[in-house]
N, C-alpha and C positions, 0 to 999 in steps of 0.2 A: 071565572075561568072560561076560556073560549069554548063554545058549544062543540065545535069540531074536535078539539082536543079531548073534551070530556067523553064524547061518543067513542073515540078511539080507545081511550083507557077502559071504558066500560066493556067494549067488545073484546078487548084483550083479556080482561079478567074472566069473561065468559069462556074464552078459549082455554084459559089455564085451568078452569074448573071442569072442563070436559073430560070424560073418561077415555077419550081417544089417545092413542100412543103416537107421539110426534116422531117423525122421521129425522131424529137428530143424528149427528155424525156418529155418536157412540152406538146408537141402535142400528144404524146402517152397517157399521163394521161388524157388530154382533150377528146380524142377519147374514152377512157374507160368510162369516165363520161357520154358522150353522149349515148354510147351503153347501159349503165346501165339505163339511163332515158327512152330510147326507150323500153327496156324490161319491166320496171315498167308500162309504159303507155299501152303496149300490155296486160300485166297481168290485169291491171285495167279495160280495155275495155272488156276483156274476162270474168272477174268476174261479171261486171255490166250486161253483156248480158245473164248471166246464170239466170235461174229462181230460186226464193227462196233466192237470196242473193243480197241485194240492196246496194246502194251507201253508206249508213250510216254504214251498217255492215262492209263493206270493210274499211271504214275510221277508225272505232274503232279497227279493227284488225291490220291495218297498224300502228296506234298510239301505240298499245301494243307492236308490234314488234320493233318499234323505241325505246321505253323505255328499252326493253330487251337489245337492242344493246348498248344503253348508259351505262347500268349497266356493261355489258361485257367489253366495251371499257374502262370504268373507272377502273375496276378490272385489265385489262391488263396494263393500264398506271401505276398503283401502282406497279404491278410486274416488269415492265420495270425500274421504278425508283429505286426499291430495288435492281434489278439486276445490274443496272449501278453503284449504290453505292458500291455494293460488288466488282464489277470489278475494280472500282477506288481504293478501299482499297487493292485489290490484286496487282494491277499494282504498287501502291506506295510501297508495300512490296517488289516486285521484284526489283524496282529501288534501294531500300536501300540495298538489297542483292548484286546487281551488283556493287554499289558504294563501299561496304565493300570489295568485292573480288578484285576490281580494286586497292583499297588502299593497300590491303595485297600484291598484285602482285608487286606494286611499291616499297613497303618497304621490300620485301623479301630479306633475306641475301643470296648473291650468294655463293653456295657451289660447288667447283670444286675439281677434283682429285688433291691432293697436289703434287704428284710426277710429274704431267704433266704440271703444269702451272707456275712453279717457275722461270726457267732459262730465263734470258734476254740475255744470251750470249751462243753462240755455238762455240766450238773449231773446226775450219775447218778440222783439222787433225783427229778428233775423228769420230768414226762410229756413225751415227744417223739413225733413222728409214727412210725407203724409203718414199719419198714424191711425191704426185701427184699434179701437178701445175694446178690450176684453170685458166680459161681464164680471161683476164683482163676485158672483158665485164661483166662477172658475178661479179667480184670484185667490179666494179663501181656501181652495183645495190644494194649493201649492204646499208641498211638504216643508216642514220646519227644518231649517239647516243651521248648523253651528259652525260654518266656516272652517272646515277641517278641524273643528274643535271637539270638545267633550262636554259632558254635563258639568255643572258647577260643583258637583260632589268631588271632582278630582282636583279642585283648586286648593285644597287644604293639605298641607304637608303632614306626612305620617309621623314625623320625628320632631315633636314639639320640644323646644328647648326653653327652660326657665331663663337661662342667661346664655346669650349667643354673642360672642365677641368676634369681631371681624374687622378687616381693613378694606377700604374701598379704593379702587382705581377705576377711573372712567375716562371716556373719550367721546367725542361727538363729531359728526360730519354731515354736511348738507351739500347738495348739488342742484343747481337750477336745471329745470327741464327745458324742453324746446317744442315749439309748434311751427311747422313749416310756413304757415300763412300769418304768423304773428311774431315777427323778429324782435319786437319790443317786450316780449314776455318777461315778467319778473318772477323771482323765487317767492312763492307765497307760503312756504314752510317756515317754521320757527322752532327753536328749542330753548329749554331753560334748564340749567344745571347749577345747583347750589348745595354744597355740603355745609353742614352746620347752619342750615337755614335759620333755625334758632336752636336753643339748647336741646341736644339729643335727637334732632330731626334733620333729615336731608330731603330735598325736593328736586325731582326731575320730571320734566314733561315735554311733549312734542305737540305742535299744532300744525294742521294741514289746511291752509286757506283755500277757498274756491270762490269763483265768481269774479266780477270786475274789480271789486274792492276787497278781495280775500286777504291780501297782504296786510291791509289795515286792521282787519278783524283779528288776525293771528298776532300781530304786533301789540294790539290793545290787550289781548289776553296775557301775553308775556309780561307786560308791565303792571297790569291791574290785578291779576289773580294773586301773585305772591303778597302784595300789599294787603289785599283783602284777608288772606289767611293770617297774616301777622297780627292784624288788629284783634283777632280772636285767639291768640296763642295761649292766653290764660285758660280758656275753656278747653283748648286742645290738651294742655298739660293735665287737666282734670278728667282725661279719658273720654271726652266727647268728640273724638276725632272725626268719625264718620259724619256726624251731624254738622260739624263746622265745615268740612269739605263740601258737603252738599249745599249748604247755605252760601258759601263763598262762590261756588261755581254758578249758582242760580243768580246771585247778585251781579256777577260779571256778565252773565247773559242779558240781564235787564239793562245794565249800563252800556253795553256795546251797541244796543239798538237806539240809544239816545245820543250817539255821537254825530258829528257833522257829516261824516261819510255815510253813503247810502248802504243799508244792509237788507234791502228788500229781496235782492237776488244774490247776496254775498254772505259768506259765513266761514266757519272753520270747525275742524274737529279739535278734540282735546283728549290727550291720553298721557297718563303719567303715574308716578308713585310718590307717596310720602313714606320715607323709611326711617324707622326708629333705631336707636343704638342697640336695642335688645333683639333686633332681627325681625320685628313685626313690620309687615308691609301693608299699606293701604293703597290699593290700586284703584284709580278713578278713570272713567272712560265716557266720552260722548263722541259718537261717530265711528268711523271704521279704521282708525289707527289702532295699534296693538302693542301689548306688552307680553313678553315670553321669557320664562326662566329656563336656563340650561341646567339640567340636573344630571349629575354623574351617576350612571348605572354601574354598580360594582361588577356585574358580570361582563367581562370583556372590556371594562373601562370605556364604555360608550356613553355619549350624552343623549339625553332624551328631553324633548320640549314639554314644558308645562305652561299653558297659556293662562294669563291672569286677567284677561279682558275678553269680552264677547263683542265681535264686530256688529255694529247696529246696521244691519242690512234689511231691506224690505222683503227678503225671503223668509224672515222669521214671522210666524203667525201672529204673535201678540203685537208686533210692530205694525203689521198690516191692519189688524183690527182697529188700532188706535187711529190710524190715518183714515180708514174708511168710515169709522164712526164719527169722525170730525168733518166729514163731507168731502174728503179728498179722494183721488183715484190712484190706484197702483197699477202700473203698466210699464211696458218697455217702449223704445222706439220701434217703428216698423218702416221697412223700405217700401218702394213703390209697388212691389209684388206682394206686400202683406207679410213679409218674413220678419220675425222679431230680431232686433239688433241690441246687443249690450245688456246691461243689468236692469233689474226692476227700478222704477223711478216714481216719484210723487208728482201728481198733476192736479191742478185746479180743474174742476169739472167743466167740460166744454172748451178748454183752452189747450195751448201747447206750451205751458210754463208751469212751475219753475223747472221741472225735470231733474230734481235733486235725487242722486243715487244713494242716499242713506236715510235712515229713519230718525236720527238725532244729530243735532249740531248746535253751535252757538251762532247767533245772527240769523240769516235766512228768514226774515219776518213773514214773507208770503208763504213759505213752506210751513212755518210754525202756526199759521192761521188755519191750516188744514191737517194738523195732527203731528207734524214733526216736533220732537221734544228736545229740550235742553237739559233734562234731568239726567244726572250721571248715574251709571252703575258703579258702586263702590264695594270692593271685595277685600276682606282681610286675609292675610296669608302669613304664616310664621316660617321664616327661613330655617332650613335644616342644614346638617353638615354636608349633605350631598348637593346642595344648591350652590352652583359655582359662578354663574354670571346671569345678567339680565340684559335684554335688548328691548328698547322702546323705539318704535319706528312708525313713520307714516306709511300709507299704502303704496308709496313708491317702491318699498321693499317687498310688501306682501302680495302685490298684484301677480307676480310670476314666480315667487319663491315661497314654498310652504315652510312650516315651522321647523321640520326636521332638517331641511337643507340649510337653513340659517344657523341652526344650532350646531350642525356639523362643521360649518365654516368657522364659526367663532371658537368652538371647542378645540379644534386643532391648534389654534394660537393660544388658547388659555393654558394648555399643557406646556407651552413654551414661554408663558408669562409675557406674551408679546401682544399687547392690546392694540397698538398702532397697526401691526400686521393684520390683525383681524378686521380693523376698520377699513384698511385699504382694499383688502380682498373682497369684503362684503359689498363695498361700493362698486368695485369693478364688475363683480358678477351681476349685481342688480341692474346696473346700467346696460350691461351686455344683453340681459334678457329683454330689456325694452327695445333694443336696437337690432336684435338678431334677425328679425324679418323686415322691419321698416323703421327708419330713424326719423320719420317726419313728425311723430308725436312721442314725446318722452315726458313723463310726469316728474315733478320735483321729488327728490329722494333725500330723506332726512332720518337720522337715527342717533340714539345714544347707546353706548355699550358700557356696562358696569361690571367689572371683575370683583368678585367677593372672595377674599382670602382669609381663611380662618386663622385666628391667633393661637 
């Protein structure tokens, strides 16, 4: 035990054993009462000793004073009760205001400079703004974020169904982005939709390519991953689904780096689901694309979002640790005045590349050499009766629209059984958010919408 703490305890015990009387609040109040009684007795004896004023007169006067005090005290008590009631109402009003502001803060749509946040790829030969590298200690102090998400405990449906029969209706849409100084830009996003992928399974996923050869990486995943999963379908049917998905994605990551196109500074995200006929979902994710379920809340018939994947951003502590322990650095761009620009990125020590703005991807050989991972997060989820639709989308959707806004847009059309209307409006709103301030930089936008209709 610390010597100082021991001495303090020892001295405290001595004080407690001392016969002295402490001036506690109770003793202090008792002393006040005793002093008050002594003063009254002295006043009483003084009055009784005076000529012309007897004991009865004093008693009557004392009784009258007591009545007056009771009236005053009663009035004061009423005032205190009224004041307390007013304070309670005011405090409850303040609480409601704080809760409202907090909800607005959580649901606020992030708006950032479009020119500064788009690129996930930096050409090492091109000139970039000067950067000031922060110390790794400061980087590790950044709070862990969950992308307007929640803990993984909320990923599991509360209403498990042994048998859940449903019909699927799905649609997909993609739109090429634009860069003012790159008129030859191509759409690097890709999607894959296959019902009855094999017996009792449906496969859906989206890839978001980045870098000079990002479109080749995403196209390779689209053609290679389904074939890799099919080769192990016997094991999938024996309920080793998570292991097979992880193995297939890892093999695809290895194979893409062995292709003829260069993947040193090019790669892709991968986000999707493998859906069984009994309603069990296996959500897999590498990168910052996202899957969200629209769940119908019985109260007021409103839809609430339930996110099935966690965006792999460099603001998450465990992702930072992996990169830093592998010899990489985590930092942002900086302008000429030393002001940070855009999201956190991965850098090779002493260089200005690769500048990847995510912590996991397929491809990106240079970034993977300093801690960027291709290992997927795989989450199981059992559909319930209130789960009505699924949205799988690249970050062209999520950059300026949060989960609740997207679910509100789709939910309105789900109630009309109009999946094409939901697709058209979601694309229109997402594109508008990219161009509302500046249309010189727009990311590719790709998504899959799946309506779940109970039988």
